[in-house]
N, C-alpha and C positions, 0 to 999 in steps of 0.2 A: 786207638784207645784200647786198653787191655781191661778185661773184667773177669770175674771168677763166676762159675757156674754155682747156684745155691740150691740147696734141697728144698722143694716145695712138694710135700706129701711124697708121692712115689715119683714125682717128676723131678726135673732140675729146670731152673730158670736163670735168666741174666737180668739184672737190673739196668735200665737204660736212664741216663740222666735226662731231666725235664728239657733242657735247652736242645738236646739232640733229638727227642721227640718232636718237638715244635719246629725244629728245622726241617725234619723229614716231612711234616704235615701229617703226622699219624694221630688217628682219633682212637675212639673206643674199639673199633673192629679193624683188623689188618688182615693181610694175606700173607701166609708164610709157606715158603718152599725151599726144597734144597737143590742146589745146582753146583756141580763140580767141587764137592766137599765144603761148600759155604751153605749157610742158612740165610736166606733172603727175606727180609721183612718190609713190606710195602704196604701203602694205605690201599684200602679196598674201595675208596671213593673212585668213582669213574670220571674220567676226564670230561670236563665242560659240564659236570653235573651242576645244576642251578643256573646254567645260562638261559634256559627258557623263561623262567621266572624273572630274571634280571632283565631280559629283553621285554617282557610284558611291563615291568616296572618303569623302565626307560621310556616306553611307548606312552604309558599314563601320564608320564610327566613331560611328554613332548621333547624328550632328550634322545630321540632316535633319527635325528637328522643327519645328512652328510656334512662333514666338515669342510670339504672341498667340493667344488663343481665337477661334475662329471666330465671326463675328457675322452675322446675317441681315440682309438687305436688304429693300427693299419688293417688289423682283423675287422673292426667295425666298419671300416671304409671299403675293403675289398671283398671280405668273406661272408659276413653276416647278412642274411636276408630275411626281411619281415614277412 
């Protein structure tokens, strides 16, 4: 996609289409850095953010059970010591 730099006060900016912002998962705060002549914009949300709260919610609703039965492996049978 091509875009034009627009004047914003003493700075310049680029307008990003809403579908592109949504596809990239960008929210209000982003990280911006320059790498090899490119400007990189990434979400500043940390990976797995919210997982602890989701796990607690699943536990409270008894949804944190194993789907399959536990199976042993060669490691379990030959290496693992209790």
